[in-house]
C-alpha positions in Angstrom: 96.6 -26.5 -49.6 96.5 -24.2 -52.0 96.2 -20.7 -51.0 93.4 -18.3 -52.1 94.6 -16.5 -54.9 95.4 -20.3 -56.5 92.4 -21.1 -55.7 90.4 -18.0 -57.4 92.9 -18.7 -60.6 91.2 -22.4 -60.8 88.2 -21.4 -60.6 88.9 -18.9 -63.0 90.6 -21.4 -65.4 87.6 -23.9 -64.5 84.7 -21.5 -65.5 86.6 -20.4 -68.6 86.7 -24.0 -70.1 83.1 -24.5 -69.3 81.9 -21.4 -71.2 84.2 -22.4 -73.9 82.6 -26.2 -74.9 79.3 -24.1 -74.5 80.4 -21.8 -77.5 82.1 -24.4 -78.9 79.3 -26.8 -78.8 76.3 -23.9 -79.5 74.9 -24.4 -76.4 73.4 -20.9 -75.3 71.5 -20.1 -72.0 73.2 -22.4 -69.3 75.0 -21.1 -66.8 78.0 -22.4 -64.6 75.4 -22.7 -61.6 72.6 -24.7 -63.5 75.3 -27.4 -63.1 74.7 -26.9 -59.6 70.9 -27.7 -60.2 71.8 -30.4 -62.3 73.7 -32.3 -59.7 70.8 -32.1 -56.6 68.2 -33.2 -59.2 70.3 -36.0 -60.6 70.9 -36.4 -56.2 67.4 -36.3 -55.5 66.4 -38.8 -59.0 68.8 -41.2 -57.5 66.7 -41.7 -54.5 69.7 -39.8 -52.2 67.9 -38.5 -48.8 67.0 -35.0 -48.6 69.4 -34.4 -45.7 72.4 -35.7 -47.7 72.0 -33.8 -50.5 71.2 -30.4 -48.6 74.6 -31.5 -46.6 76.1 -32.1 -50.1 74.6 -28.0 -51.6 75.8 -26.9 -48.3 72.3 -26.2 -47.4 71.8 -25.5 -43.8 67.6 -25.6 -44.1 65.9 -27.8 -46.6 63.5 -25.1 -47.7 65.2 -23.8 -50.6 66.0 -28.1 -51.9 61.7 -28.6 -51.4 61.0 -25.4 -53.1 63.4 -26.1 -55.9 63.7 -30.1 -56.4 61.3 -31.6 -54.4 58.4 -30.5 -57.3 60.3 -31.8 -60.2 61.5 -35.3 -57.7 57.2 -35.9 -57.3 56.5 -35.2 -60.7 59.0 -37.9 -61.7 58.2 -40.3 -59.7 54.5 -39.9 -58.7 54.2 -44.5 -59.7 55.8 -44.2 -56.2 53.2 -42.8 -54.6 
């Protein structure tokens, strides 16, 4: 197990690498937190149940998932209804 300072250093290194890659690719208006949204949407598009998505994201309730991700999932899966 790493110490808190090691974890923070690794986290800072990952963020720095992420933003360096964005700059090299001339990608504007994309943030590290956007990866979390991409991950959740990809799970929902893969028809992973909302309980599993909630647990993977560390949410206590389904409300944020329903509000943020469910509308886009429904919009892309209208033919399944």
